[in-house]
C-alpha positions in Angstrom: 0.2 -0.1 0.1 2.7 2.5 0.8 4.3 1.8 -2.8 1.2 2.8 -4.0 0.7 6.3 -2.4 3.9 7.2 -3.6 3.5 6.5 -7.1 0.0 8.6 -7.2 1.1 11.8 -4.7 3.6 12.9 -7.5 1.2 12.3 -10.1 -1.2 14.3 -8.3 1.1 17.5 -8.0 1.1 18.4 -11.8 -2.6 18.2 -11.9 -3.2 21.1 -9.1 -0.1 22.7 -10.8 -2.4 22.9 -13.7 -5.5 23.9 -12.0 -3.7 26.6 -10.1 -2.6 28.0 -13.4 -6.3 28.1 -15.0 -8.2 29.6 -11.9 -5.7 32.8 -11.1 -5.2 35.4 -13.7 -1.6 35.6 -14.6 -0.7 39.2 -14.0 1.9 39.7 -16.4 -0.8 39.4 -19.0 -2.6 42.6 -18.0 -1.5 45.6 -19.9 -1.7 48.7 -17.8 -3.8 51.6 -18.8 -2.0 54.7 -20.8 -1.7 57.2 -18.1 -4.0 60.4 -18.6 -2.1 63.3 -19.9 -2.3 65.9 -17.0 -3.6 69.3 -17.5 -0.1 70.8 -16.7 1.1 69.2 -19.9 -1.4 70.2 -22.2 -1.0 74.1 -24.0 -2.4 76.7 -21.6 -4.4 78.5 -24.8 -6.2 75.3 -25.6 -6.9 74.7 -21.8 -8.7 77.9 -21.4 -10.6 78.3 -24.7 -12.1 75.1 -23.8 -13.3 76.4 -20.3 -14.5 79.6 -22.3 -16.5 77.5 -24.9 -17.9 75.2 -21.7 -19.0 78.3 -19.7 -20.7 80.0 -23.1 -22.4 76.4 -23.8 -23.4 76.6 -20.1 -24.8 79.9 -20.2 -26.7 79.6 -23.7 -28.3 76.4 -22.4 -29.2 78.2 -18.8 -30.7 80.8 -21.0 -32.7 78.5 -22.9 -33.9 76.8 -19.9 -35.4 79.9 -18.3 -37.0 80.8 -21.4 -38.5 77.7 -21.4 -39.5 77.6 -18.0 -40.9 81.0 -18.3 -42.9 80.0 -21.5 -44.1 77.3 -19.9 -45.6 78.7 -16.7 -47.1 81.7 -18.7 -48.8 79.2 -20.6 -50.1 77.7 -17.7 -51.4 80.5 -16.5 -53.3 81.4 -19.4 -54.8 78.4 -19.5 -56.4 78.8 -16.2 -57.8 82.2 -16.8 -61.6 81.5 -16.7 -63.0 83.9 -19.3 -66.3 83.7 -17.9 -65.7 85.3 -14.8 -64.1 88.0 -16.6 -60.3 89.2 -16.3 -58.8 92.3 -16.0 -57.4 93.5 -19.0 -55.7 96.5 -17.9 -53.8 94.4 -15.6 -53.3 91.7 -17.9 -51.6 94.3 -20.4 -49.7 95.5 -17.4 -47.9 92.6 -16.8 -47.5 91.4 -20.5 -45.5 95.1 -20.9 -43.5 94.8 -18.1 -42.1 91.4 -18.9 -41.5 92.5 -22.5 -39.6 96.0 -20.9 -37.7 93.5 -18.7 -36.7 91.3 -21.6 -35.4 94.2 -23.3 -33.4 95.9 -20.8 -32.2 92.1 -19.9 -31.0 91.5 -23.3 -29.4 94.9 -23.8 -27.6 95.2 -20.4 -30.0 98.1 -19.0 -29.5 100.4 -21.6 -32.8 101.9 -22.2 -32.1 103.5 -26.0 -31.2 100.3 -27.4 -33.8 98.5 -25.0 -36.7 101.1 -27.0 -35.2 100.3 -30.2 -35.8 96.6 -29.8 -39.7 97.3 -28.7 -39.9 99.6 -31.2 -40.9 102.1 -28.8 -39.7 105.8 -28.6 -37.0 106.1 -25.5 -39.2 108.8 -23.4 -41.9 106.1 -24.1 -40.0 103.5 -22.2 -38.9 105.6 -19.8 -42.2 106.6 -18.6 -43.3 102.9 -19.1 -40.4 102.2 -16.7 -41.6 104.7 -14.0 -45.0 103.8 -14.1 -45.0 100.1 -13.6 -41.7 100.3 -11.2 -39.7 98.4 -12.9 -36.4 97.8 -11.5 -33.5 96.4 -13.4 
């Protein structure tokens, strides 16, 4: 019996070695990922231009979302108006004019003469409406 064990035991070892090799990943075959470029290695101009482009894109997207939100809110408000009960025409006109004036002033950075040109009204008319409605910008 003893002789049989000696003969069998050496035959088991190569099988274990073979199994171990198949169940473990060899570490040498894993190729390392290329190291990402560091910001300092890139030209400064390209980095600054990319930041400016990203900022400009974000600003335009924000403005679009704000206009979309304002449009949706106004649309929902108009749908909820009940003409059978009546509406205050003059307050609605005031609200509409105030919104247009604020939009024009925002577009021109607060420059009243240019805002009046956008609205196709005289600057004195715009100024009087700003005072009348108490528009602050």
